[in-house]
mmCIF file of the C-alpha atoms, coordinates in Angstrom:
data_MODEL
# 
_entry.id   MODEL 
# 
loop_
_atom_site.group_PDB 
_atom_site.id 
_atom_site.type_symbol 
_atom_site.label_atom_id 
_atom_site.label_alt_id 
_atom_site.label_comp_id 
_atom_site.label_asym_id 
_atom_site.label_entity_id 
_atom_site.label_seq_id 
_atom_site.pdbx_PDB_ins_code 
_atom_site.Cartn_x 
_atom_site.Cartn_y 
_atom_site.Cartn_z 
_atom_site.occupancy 
_atom_site.B_iso_or_equiv 
_atom_site.pdbx_formal_charge 
_atom_site.auth_seq_id 
_atom_site.auth_comp_id 
_atom_site.auth_asym_id 
_atom_site.auth_atom_id 
_atom_site.pdbx_PDB_model_num 
ATOM 1   C CA . MET A 1 1   ? 124.183 100.704 91.640  1.00 0.00 ? 1   MET A CA 1 
ATOM 2   C CA . ILE A 1 2   ? 123.903 104.424 91.171  1.00 0.00 ? 2   ILE A CA 1 
ATOM 3   C CA . TYR A 1 3   ? 122.522 104.703 87.667  1.00 0.00 ? 3   TYR A CA 1 
ATOM 4   C CA . ASP A 1 4   ? 120.547 102.052 85.817  1.00 0.00 ? 4   ASP A CA 1 
ATOM 5   C CA . GLY A 1 5   ? 119.711 103.966 82.663  1.00 0.00 ? 5   GLY A CA 1 
ATOM 6   C CA . THR A 1 6   ? 117.514 106.614 81.149  1.00 0.00 ? 6   THR A CA 1 
ATOM 7   C CA . LEU A 1 7   ? 114.500 104.412 80.964  1.00 0.00 ? 7   LEU A CA 1 
ATOM 8   C CA . GLY A 1 8   ? 114.313 103.932 84.853  1.00 0.00 ? 8   GLY A CA 1 
ATOM 9   C CA . LEU A 1 9   ? 114.624 107.789 85.243  1.00 0.00 ? 9   LEU A CA 1 
ATOM 10  C CA . VAL A 1 10  ? 111.757 108.364 82.806  1.00 0.00 ? 10  VAL A CA 1 
ATOM 11  C CA . ARG A 1 11  ? 109.796 105.637 84.603  1.00 0.00 ? 11  ARG A CA 1 
ATOM 12  C CA . VAL A 1 12  ? 110.236 107.467 87.888  1.00 0.00 ? 12  VAL A CA 1 
ATOM 13  C CA . LEU A 1 13  ? 109.184 110.792 86.491  1.00 0.00 ? 13  LEU A CA 1 
ATOM 14  C CA . VAL A 1 14  ? 106.006 109.436 84.897  1.00 0.00 ? 14  VAL A CA 1 
ATOM 15  C CA . VAL A 1 15  ? 105.111 107.076 87.805  1.00 0.00 ? 15  VAL A CA 1 
ATOM 16  C CA . GLY A 1 16  ? 106.101 109.833 90.306  1.00 0.00 ? 16  GLY A CA 1 
ATOM 17  C CA . VAL A 1 17  ? 103.781 112.398 88.835  1.00 0.00 ? 17  VAL A CA 1 
ATOM 18  C CA . LEU A 1 18  ? 100.937 110.052 88.565  1.00 0.00 ? 18  LEU A CA 1 
ATOM 19  C CA . ALA A 1 19  ? 101.430 108.587 91.988  1.00 0.00 ? 19  ALA A CA 1 
ATOM 20  C CA . TYR A 1 20  ? 101.640 112.095 93.599  1.00 0.00 ? 20  TYR A CA 1 
ATOM 21  C CA . LEU A 1 21  ? 98.446  113.249 91.799  1.00 0.00 ? 21  LEU A CA 1 
ATOM 22  C CA . THR A 1 22  ? 96.676  110.090 92.753  1.00 0.00 ? 22  THR A CA 1 
ATOM 23  C CA . LEU A 1 23  ? 97.601  110.421 96.426  1.00 0.00 ? 23  LEU A CA 1 
ATOM 24  C CA . VAL A 1 24  ? 96.545  114.099 96.511  1.00 0.00 ? 24  VAL A CA 1 
ATOM 25  C CA . ALA A 1 25  ? 93.193  113.109 94.934  1.00 0.00 ? 25  ALA A CA 1 
ATOM 26  C CA . VAL A 1 26  ? 92.785  110.204 97.378  1.00 0.00 ? 26  VAL A CA 1 
ATOM 27  C CA . LEU A 1 27  ? 93.400  112.566 100.374 1.00 0.00 ? 27  LEU A CA 1 
ATOM 28  C CA . ARG A 1 28  ? 90.954  115.212 99.066  1.00 0.00 ? 28  ARG A CA 1 
ATOM 29  C CA . VAL A 1 29  ? 88.299  112.560 98.665  1.00 0.00 ? 29  VAL A CA 1 
ATOM 30  C CA . SER A 1 30  ? 88.947  110.919 102.020 1.00 0.00 ? 30  SER A CA 1 
ATOM 31  C CA . GLY A 1 31  ? 88.317  114.152 103.844 1.00 0.00 ? 31  GLY A CA 1 
ATOM 32  C CA . LYS A 1 32  ? 90.056  116.263 106.517 1.00 0.00 ? 32  LYS A CA 1 
ATOM 33  C CA . ARG A 1 33  ? 89.942  113.605 109.138 1.00 0.00 ? 33  ARG A CA 1 
ATOM 34  C CA . THR A 1 34  ? 92.514  111.569 107.247 1.00 0.00 ? 34  THR A CA 1 
ATOM 35  C CA . LEU A 1 35  ? 95.132  114.377 107.766 1.00 0.00 ? 35  LEU A CA 1 
ATOM 36  C CA . ALA A 1 36  ? 94.935  114.680 111.545 1.00 0.00 ? 36  ALA A CA 1 
ATOM 37  C CA . LYS A 1 37  ? 96.790  117.870 112.317 1.00 0.00 ? 37  LYS A CA 1 
ATOM 38  C CA . MET A 1 38  ? 98.881  118.008 109.126 1.00 0.00 ? 38  MET A CA 1 
ATOM 39  C CA . ASN A 1 39  ? 97.968  119.900 105.973 1.00 0.00 ? 39  ASN A CA 1 
ATOM 40  C CA . ALA A 1 40  ? 97.363  117.735 102.933 1.00 0.00 ? 40  ALA A CA 1 
ATOM 41  C CA . PHE A 1 41  ? 100.668 118.689 101.265 1.00 0.00 ? 41  PHE A CA 1 
ATOM 42  C CA . ASP A 1 42  ? 102.716 118.053 104.292 1.00 0.00 ? 42  ASP A CA 1 
ATOM 43  C CA . PHE A 1 43  ? 101.148 114.796 104.651 1.00 0.00 ? 43  PHE A CA 1 
ATOM 44  C CA . VAL A 1 44  ? 101.604 113.678 101.051 1.00 0.00 ? 44  VAL A CA 1 
ATOM 45  C CA . VAL A 1 45  ? 105.192 114.576 101.057 1.00 0.00 ? 45  VAL A CA 1 
ATOM 46  C CA . THR A 1 46  ? 105.888 112.912 104.318 1.00 0.00 ? 46  THR A CA 1 
ATOM 47  C CA . VAL A 1 47  ? 104.241 109.611 103.232 1.00 0.00 ? 47  VAL A CA 1 
ATOM 48  C CA . ALA A 1 48  ? 105.642 109.725 99.751  1.00 0.00 ? 48  ALA A CA 1 
ATOM 49  C CA . LEU A 1 49  ? 109.153 110.552 100.889 1.00 0.00 ? 49  LEU A CA 1 
ATOM 50  C CA . GLY A 1 50  ? 109.064 107.787 103.499 1.00 0.00 ? 50  GLY A CA 1 
ATOM 51  C CA . SER A 1 51  ? 107.817 105.314 101.025 1.00 0.00 ? 51  SER A CA 1 
ATOM 52  C CA . THR A 1 52  ? 110.309 106.320 98.327  1.00 0.00 ? 52  THR A CA 1 
ATOM 53  C CA . LEU A 1 53  ? 113.055 106.112 100.921 1.00 0.00 ? 53  LEU A CA 1 
ATOM 54  C CA . ALA A 1 54  ? 112.073 102.539 101.848 1.00 0.00 ? 54  ALA A CA 1 
ATOM 55  C CA . THR A 1 55  ? 111.849 101.612 98.328  1.00 0.00 ? 55  THR A CA 1 
ATOM 56  C CA . VAL A 1 56  ? 115.299 103.001 97.371  1.00 0.00 ? 56  VAL A CA 1 
ATOM 57  C CA . LEU A 1 57  ? 116.812 101.357 100.535 1.00 0.00 ? 57  LEU A CA 1 
ATOM 58  C CA . LEU A 1 58  ? 115.124 97.971  100.076 1.00 0.00 ? 58  LEU A CA 1 
ATOM 59  C CA . SER A 1 59  ? 114.659 97.336  96.377  1.00 0.00 ? 59  SER A CA 1 
ATOM 60  C CA . LYS A 1 60  ? 117.592 96.410  94.288  1.00 0.00 ? 60  LYS A CA 1 
ATOM 61  C CA . SER A 1 61  ? 115.617 97.372  91.197  1.00 0.00 ? 61  SER A CA 1 
ATOM 62  C CA . VAL A 1 62  ? 115.535 101.058 92.064  1.00 0.00 ? 62  VAL A CA 1 
ATOM 63  C CA . ALA A 1 63  ? 118.691 103.057 91.491  1.00 0.00 ? 63  ALA A CA 1 
ATOM 64  C CA . LEU A 1 64  ? 119.971 105.622 93.883  1.00 0.00 ? 64  LEU A CA 1 
ATOM 65  C CA . LEU A 1 65  ? 119.582 108.335 91.116  1.00 0.00 ? 65  LEU A CA 1 
ATOM 66  C CA . GLU A 1 66  ? 116.028 107.387 90.520  1.00 0.00 ? 66  GLU A CA 1 
ATOM 67  C CA . GLY A 1 67  ? 115.217 107.696 94.207  1.00 0.00 ? 67  GLY A CA 1 
ATOM 68  C CA . ALA A 1 68  ? 117.014 111.137 94.332  1.00 0.00 ? 68  ALA A CA 1 
ATOM 69  C CA . LEU A 1 69  ? 114.974 112.174 91.361  1.00 0.00 ? 69  LEU A CA 1 
ATOM 70  C CA . ALA A 1 70  ? 111.809 110.996 92.930  1.00 0.00 ? 70  ALA A CA 1 
ATOM 71  C CA . PHE A 1 71  ? 112.582 113.090 96.148  1.00 0.00 ? 71  PHE A CA 1 
ATOM 72  C CA . ALA A 1 72  ? 113.249 116.201 93.981  1.00 0.00 ? 72  ALA A CA 1 
ATOM 73  C CA . LEU A 1 73  ? 110.133 115.609 92.016  1.00 0.00 ? 73  LEU A CA 1 
ATOM 74  C CA . LEU A 1 74  ? 107.920 115.269 95.032  1.00 0.00 ? 74  LEU A CA 1 
ATOM 75  C CA . ALA A 1 75  ? 109.364 118.405 96.577  1.00 0.00 ? 75  ALA A CA 1 
ATOM 76  C CA . ALA A 1 76  ? 109.105 120.346 93.293  1.00 0.00 ? 76  ALA A CA 1 
ATOM 77  C CA . LEU A 1 77  ? 105.433 119.268 92.831  1.00 0.00 ? 77  LEU A CA 1 
ATOM 78  C CA . GLN A 1 78  ? 104.617 120.311 96.533  1.00 0.00 ? 78  GLN A CA 1 
ATOM 79  C CA . ALA A 1 79  ? 106.347 123.684 95.826  1.00 0.00 ? 79  ALA A CA 1 
ATOM 80  C CA . LEU A 1 80  ? 104.420 124.076 92.552  1.00 0.00 ? 80  LEU A CA 1 
ATOM 81  C CA . ILE A 1 81  ? 101.006 123.423 94.104  1.00 0.00 ? 81  ILE A CA 1 
ATOM 82  C CA . ALA A 1 82  ? 101.916 125.711 96.969  1.00 0.00 ? 82  ALA A CA 1 
ATOM 83  C CA . TRP A 1 83  ? 103.076 128.478 94.633  1.00 0.00 ? 83  TRP A CA 1 
ATOM 84  C CA . LEU A 1 84  ? 99.928  128.043 92.414  1.00 0.00 ? 84  LEU A CA 1 
ATOM 85  C CA . SER A 1 85  ? 97.663  128.029 95.519  1.00 0.00 ? 85  SER A CA 1 
ATOM 86  C CA . GLN A 1 86  ? 99.078  131.390 96.581  1.00 0.00 ? 86  GLN A CA 1 
ATOM 87  C CA . ARG A 1 87  ? 98.466  132.902 93.289  1.00 0.00 ? 87  ARG A CA 1 
ATOM 88  C CA . SER A 1 88  ? 95.192  131.504 92.090  1.00 0.00 ? 88  SER A CA 1 
ATOM 89  C CA . GLU A 1 89  ? 92.032  131.278 94.283  1.00 0.00 ? 89  GLU A CA 1 
ATOM 90  C CA . ARG A 1 90  ? 90.630  128.631 91.924  1.00 0.00 ? 90  ARG A CA 1 
ATOM 91  C CA . VAL A 1 91  ? 93.660  126.409 92.528  1.00 0.00 ? 91  VAL A CA 1 
ATOM 92  C CA . GLU A 1 92  ? 93.427  126.968 96.276  1.00 0.00 ? 92  GLU A CA 1 
ATOM 93  C CA . GLN A 1 93  ? 89.773  125.971 96.226  1.00 0.00 ? 93  GLN A CA 1 
ATOM 94  C CA . VAL A 1 94  ? 90.604  122.856 94.379  1.00 0.00 ? 94  VAL A CA 1 
ATOM 95  C CA . VAL A 1 95  ? 93.568  121.562 96.648  1.00 0.00 ? 95  VAL A CA 1 
ATOM 96  C CA . LYS A 1 96  ? 92.699  122.972 100.004 1.00 0.00 ? 96  LYS A CA 1 
ATOM 97  C CA . SER A 1 97  ? 89.695  122.418 102.236 1.00 0.00 ? 97  SER A CA 1 
ATOM 98  C CA . SER A 1 98  ? 87.808  125.062 104.412 1.00 0.00 ? 98  SER A CA 1 
ATOM 99  C CA . PRO A 1 99  ? 86.755  125.025 108.001 1.00 0.00 ? 99  PRO A CA 1 
ATOM 100 C CA . ARG A 1 100 ? 83.270  123.438 108.486 1.00 0.00 ? 100 ARG A CA 1 
ATOM 101 C CA . LEU A 1 101 ? 80.787  124.501 111.091 1.00 0.00 ? 101 LEU A CA 1 
ATOM 102 C CA . LEU A 1 102 ? 79.406  121.356 112.781 1.00 0.00 ? 102 LEU A CA 1 
ATOM 103 C CA . LEU A 1 103 ? 77.428  122.732 115.641 1.00 0.00 ? 103 LEU A CA 1 
ATOM 104 C CA . ARG A 1 104 ? 75.948  126.201 116.305 1.00 0.00 ? 104 ARG A CA 1 
ATOM 105 C CA . ASP A 1 105 ? 74.301  127.346 119.524 1.00 0.00 ? 105 ASP A CA 1 
ATOM 106 C CA . GLY A 1 106 ? 74.001  123.734 120.827 1.00 0.00 ? 106 GLY A CA 1 
ATOM 107 C CA . SER A 1 107 ? 72.418  122.502 117.543 1.00 0.00 ? 107 SER A CA 1 
ATOM 108 C CA . VAL A 1 108 ? 74.147  119.948 115.472 1.00 0.00 ? 108 VAL A CA 1 
ATOM 109 C CA . ASP A 1 109 ? 74.285  120.189 111.744 1.00 0.00 ? 109 ASP A CA 1 
ATOM 110 C CA . SER A 1 110 ? 73.555  116.608 110.733 1.00 0.00 ? 110 SER A CA 1 
ATOM 111 C CA . HIS A 1 111 ? 74.344  117.328 106.959 1.00 0.00 ? 111 HIS A CA 1 
ATOM 112 C CA . ALA A 1 112 ? 77.737  118.833 107.938 1.00 0.00 ? 112 ALA A CA 1 
ATOM 113 C CA . LEU A 1 113 ? 78.403  115.764 110.141 1.00 0.00 ? 113 LEU A CA 1 
ATOM 114 C CA . ALA A 1 114 ? 77.643  113.370 107.227 1.00 0.00 ? 114 ALA A CA 1 
ATOM 115 C CA . ALA A 1 115 ? 79.502  115.342 104.610 1.00 0.00 ? 115 ALA A CA 1 
ATOM 116 C CA . GLU A 1 116 ? 82.625  115.408 106.793 1.00 0.00 ? 116 GLU A CA 1 
ATOM 117 C CA . ARG A 1 117 ? 82.250  111.807 108.006 1.00 0.00 ? 117 ARG A CA 1 
ATOM 118 C CA . VAL A 1 118 ? 82.274  112.878 111.632 1.00 0.00 ? 118 VAL A CA 1 
ATOM 119 C CA . THR A 1 119 ? 80.097  111.347 114.409 1.00 0.00 ? 119 THR A CA 1 
ATOM 120 C CA . ILE A 1 120 ? 78.159  113.153 116.964 1.00 0.00 ? 120 ILE A CA 1 
ATOM 121 C CA . GLU A 1 121 ? 80.228  111.134 119.574 1.00 0.00 ? 121 GLU A CA 1 
ATOM 122 C CA . GLU A 1 122 ? 83.523  112.724 118.110 1.00 0.00 ? 122 GLU A CA 1 
ATOM 123 C CA . VAL A 1 123 ? 81.791  116.184 118.595 1.00 0.00 ? 123 VAL A CA 1 
ATOM 124 C CA . LYS A 1 124 ? 80.749  115.368 122.031 1.00 0.00 ? 124 LYS A CA 1 
ATOM 125 C CA . ALA A 1 125 ? 84.391  114.162 122.872 1.00 0.00 ? 125 ALA A CA 1 
ATOM 126 C CA . ALA A 1 126 ? 85.856  117.438 121.512 1.00 0.00 ? 126 ALA A CA 1 
ATOM 127 C CA . VAL A 1 127 ? 83.293  119.288 123.675 1.00 0.00 ? 127 VAL A CA 1 
ATOM 128 C CA . ARG A 1 128 ? 84.317  117.388 126.834 1.00 0.00 ? 128 ARG A CA 1 
ATOM 129 C CA . LYS A 1 129 ? 87.936  117.884 126.043 1.00 0.00 ? 129 LYS A CA 1 
ATOM 130 C CA . SER A 1 130 ? 87.337  121.601 126.081 1.00 0.00 ? 130 SER A CA 1 
ATOM 131 C CA . GLY A 1 131 ? 85.875  121.344 129.487 1.00 0.00 ? 131 GLY A CA 1 
ATOM 132 C CA . ILE A 1 132 ? 82.313  121.889 128.530 1.00 0.00 ? 132 ILE A CA 1 
ATOM 133 C CA . GLY A 1 133 ? 79.728  119.383 129.856 1.00 0.00 ? 133 GLY A CA 1 
ATOM 134 C CA . ASP A 1 134 ? 76.620  120.115 127.783 1.00 0.00 ? 134 ASP A CA 1 
ATOM 135 C CA . LEU A 1 135 ? 76.174  120.926 124.145 1.00 0.00 ? 135 LEU A CA 1 
ATOM 136 C CA . ALA A 1 136 ? 73.673  123.608 125.061 1.00 0.00 ? 136 ALA A CA 1 
ATOM 137 C CA . ASP A 1 137 ? 76.728  125.607 126.484 1.00 0.00 ? 137 ASP A CA 1 
ATOM 138 C CA . VAL A 1 138 ? 78.396  125.520 123.126 1.00 0.00 ? 138 VAL A CA 1 
ATOM 139 C CA . ALA A 1 139 ? 78.412  128.416 120.760 1.00 0.00 ? 139 ALA A CA 1 
ATOM 140 C CA . ALA A 1 140 ? 80.029  126.539 117.883 1.00 0.00 ? 140 ALA A CA 1 
ATOM 141 C CA . VAL A 1 141 ? 82.225  123.484 117.010 1.00 0.00 ? 141 VAL A CA 1 
ATOM 142 C CA . VAL A 1 142 ? 84.305  123.766 113.945 1.00 0.00 ? 142 VAL A CA 1 
ATOM 143 C CA . LEU A 1 143 ? 86.119  121.076 112.028 1.00 0.00 ? 143 LEU A CA 1 
ATOM 144 C CA . GLU A 1 144 ? 89.248  122.891 111.083 1.00 0.00 ? 144 GLU A CA 1 
ATOM 145 C CA . THR A 1 145 ? 91.241  122.340 107.858 1.00 0.00 ? 145 THR A CA 1 
ATOM 146 C CA . ASP A 1 146 ? 93.799  120.070 109.692 1.00 0.00 ? 146 ASP A CA 1 
ATOM 147 C CA . GLY A 1 147 ? 91.113  117.814 111.004 1.00 0.00 ? 147 GLY A CA 1 
ATOM 148 C CA . SER A 1 148 ? 91.086  119.094 114.530 1.00 0.00 ? 148 SER A CA 1 
ATOM 149 C CA . PHE A 1 149 ? 87.968  120.501 116.428 1.00 0.00 ? 149 PHE A CA 1 
ATOM 150 C CA . SER A 1 150 ? 87.682  123.952 117.745 1.00 0.00 ? 150 SER A CA 1 
ATOM 151 C CA . VAL A 1 151 ? 85.083  124.365 120.375 1.00 0.00 ? 151 VAL A CA 1 
ATOM 152 C CA . ILE A 1 152 ? 83.818  127.771 121.285 1.00 0.00 ? 152 ILE A CA 1 
ATOM 153 C CA . SER A 1 153 ? 81.789  128.179 124.470 1.00 0.00 ? 153 SER A CA 1 
ATOM 154 C CA . ARG A 1 154 ? 78.831  130.508 124.766 1.00 0.00 ? 154 ARG A CA 1 
ATOM 155 C CA . SER A 1 155 ? 80.662  132.615 127.204 1.00 0.00 ? 155 SER A CA 1 
ATOM 156 C CA . ALA A 1 156 ? 83.763  132.968 124.986 1.00 0.00 ? 156 ALA A CA 1 
ATOM 157 C CA . ALA A 1 157 ? 81.720  133.688 121.847 1.00 0.00 ? 157 ALA A CA 1 
ATOM 158 C CA . GLY A 1 158 ? 81.916  137.510 121.642 1.00 0.00 ? 158 GLY A CA 1 
ATOM 159 C CA . SER A 1 159 ? 81.150  137.586 117.905 1.00 0.00 ? 159 SER A CA 1 
ATOM 160 C CA . ARG A 1 160 ? 79.801  135.112 115.337 1.00 0.00 ? 160 ARG A CA 1 
ATOM 161 C CA . SER A 1 161 ? 81.943  136.522 112.772 1.00 0.00 ? 161 SER A CA 1 
ATOM 162 C CA . ALA A 1 162 ? 84.669  133.980 113.564 1.00 0.00 ? 162 ALA A CA 1 
ATOM 163 C CA . PHE A 1 163 ? 82.312  131.092 112.651 1.00 0.00 ? 163 PHE A CA 1 
ATOM 164 C CA . PRO A 1 164 ? 82.613  129.771 109.043 1.00 0.00 ? 164 PRO A CA 1 
ATOM 165 C CA . SER A 1 165 ? 79.507  129.674 106.968 1.00 0.00 ? 165 SER A CA 1 
ATOM 166 C CA . SER A 1 166 ? 78.032  126.211 106.716 1.00 0.00 ? 166 SER A CA 1 
# 
């Protein structure tokens, strides 16, 4: 089956927009750690395209043209959001996260840890991975927008201007 009627195409358009927006909202609420090295939009499109592909391939009730429309819709929505983010600071603030300072000069920001749902053990593990044995030797630990940690040793911290404001 290649085409199963206009109603199916309209259903994919409506459900596709709502599902995409819901998935983006869920990712924004769930925090940076959910993304693990992927930006939100790459992650959304990857998961959504994979899910759409599986549905088109495995479900007899979804026509190929509906699946193709869903792929195009997801790609178009991603492009639209990226385009709007580049042109509007307000849109960018809504859809993208900022780096978060979790530790400064060996002192942990408990509020930042709680807000980002990061444990002190995760911070300590990131510090150890960077080759530093003591939090007192750390100038900063930053949770980056992709969910990774940047650890800056006191010896490497030439300027505090690289640290995001908390």
